[in-house]
N, C-alpha and C positions, 0 to 999 in steps of 0.2 A: 663927383660922386656918381656912382654907377645907376644909370636908367635903363630899364628893360627895353629891348629892341621894339616890342610891339607898342610901348608907349611912345616911342620916337615916331613909329609908322603912323599912329594916330595923329601926332602933332603935325605931321607932314601932309598925309593923304586925305584926312577928313576935310580940312579947309581947301586943299587944291587937288580934287580927285583926278586931274589931267595928269598929274605925276605918275600915277599908276600906269599911264600908257608907255612910259619909257621902258620898264622891263618887258611889256607886252610886245612893243616893236622889236626889241633886242632879241627876245626869244624866237618870235616868228622870222625874223631875218635869218638868225642861225639855223632855224628849222628848214628854211629854203634851201639853204647851202648844203646842210647835212642830211636832210629828209629823215629826221628822227622825230618820231611821233610825240615823244615826251615833251619836246621843245614846243611843238604846236599846242599841246595841252596847257604848258605853263603860259605860253604867250595869250591863249584863249581865256584862261582863268583870270590873269591880270587885267585883260580888256573887259571881261564881264565884271569884274570887281570895280573897275573905273565907272562903268555904267551904272552899277548898283550904288556906288557912293554918290554919284551925281543925282540919282533918283532919291537918295535919302536927303542930300543936301537941299533939294527943291521941295522936300516934303511930300513927294508922291507916294513913296512906300511907307510912310510912317504917319500915324495919325496924332499929330500934335506933339507929343513928348519925343522928340528925336535926340535928345541930349544925353539919355541914358542908353548907352549901346552895348547891350549884353551880346549882341550878335558877333561883335568883334573879338569876343574871347575865344570863339571858334575860327573865325575867319583869318585873323592875323597868324595864329600858329600854322594854319593850313597853308598859306601863302609863304610863310617862312620855309616850311618843309619842302613844298613843291619847288621853290626857288633854289633851295639847297640841292635837292635830288637832281634837278635839271642841270644845274652847274657842275655837279660832280660827274654826271653823266657825260657832259661835253668834255671835261678834263680827262676823264677815262678814254674816251673816244680819240681825243688827240694823242694821248700817250701811247695807246696801242697802235695807232696809224704810224707814228714815228718809229715804234719798235719794228713794225713790220717793214717799213721802208729801209731801215738799217740792215735788216736781215737779208734783204734781196740784193744789197749792194756788194 
């Protein structure tokens, strides 16, 4: 049966917030190579989300009732959109670079 992506994200990222550092590191590494600001932004947002989720897990940012997470209704779609936009930007950059290299040959 089909399970929404944001539900899967919650199943993985809420109990193990350090998994959010994986896309953060990947985007920041790609940003260092390509110097694209959008990739720095995506990596920074994922790293910030990891910190935010840790603070929620240890009940620093919530006052007792942390099980009802209305905030994720906005956070997960934003993370999905930003990840998709940054990924498409990288793919577009690679495609245009290959086209430029082929036209100079």
